[in-house]
C-alpha positions, 0 to 999 in steps of 0.5 A: 481520480478517485479510490473507493473500496466496495460497500461489500468490504466495508461491511466485511471488514468493520476494522478496516482503517484506510488513508489516501495520498495524492501528489502531482510533481514528483517525476524525477529524482528527490531535491534532497536525502528522504528520511529513509535510515530514520524510518527504517531505523524505526522498524529494526528497533521494533525487530530486535528481539522479535520477528514481524508475526508479533507485531500487532498491525501483522497479525490482524493482517493475517487474520484478513488472510485467513478470513479471505481462505488465504495461508497467512503463512504464504501470502503475507501483506506487503508489510509483513514481506518488508520487515521479513525481508529487513529482519533476514538480510539487514535492509530493504532493497532499493528500487525507485525514491518514491517506491523507496519512501513508501516502503520505508514507511510501511516498514515503519509502521508495519503496515501497507502501504501501496503507491500507483502511478495515476496515468495508468489507473484508468481513472481510479480505483475501488477495492472489490472482490474480483468476478475472475475476468480482471487482468493482472499484469506480473512484474516480469509482464507475464498477464493473470486472472484473479480467482473469483472472490479474491480481493483486487484492486480494480480500474473501469477497464478491468485491470487489476491493480493489485491481488489478495488485496495488500500481497502484491502490487501489479505491473501496470501502475508500478512507479517508473522514471516518468511517474509524475503523479501519485496514489497512495493508499494505507490500510490497515486492521489493527487496534490503533490504525485510527491513530497509525494511519494517519500519522504515516499520512504525514509522514509521506507527505512530509517526504514528498514535501521535503524530497520533491517540493510538493502538497500532497492531498490526503483523506481517511476514509470511512463507511460514512466516507469511502470515496476520495476523489482528485 
């Protein structure tokens, strides 16, 4: 299993800080309570008296989306969508324990977190600009084709596992009840990203260790070391 960003993306987005976590043996429900309330509490405290749009983490992704030609208030990064949901409804949706952990960490740090079922990723993922012939599967089971030049997560079979970079994941590799091995991707653009991304990887690894009793492999990528392999 590998994960990497294309050289073009590193060149076009020099403030990118990307973290990757790989873990095996995460099938089934956790054997201990996950720190969801603590993490969501962190997000609630940050939102007290303000909105997610004021966070530097969210502003950095809005600028990135604008540079890609996407309207930032129409296409939001996943972290902004979660924080908006938390602010307006008071809580985060419960989906699956692994996804719930990723969402809670994402909300606490206001940084997008993607969780992928490794067995459904075709051996590896590259984040790159789309040709336009790749296939994206919605959670409703509908196939789409990304726009040429759109940033996607793609495998060697031409399946797009995320569209518009950190906007929307795909049904191809979504976490399911039988998911055993996961690849978790954390991507940030703001000034403190070099501190926040490692902290997020630590929080995710601690949650997996506490809940499932597994050890995770983590790495922070850079243009000089852009590829993660497990």
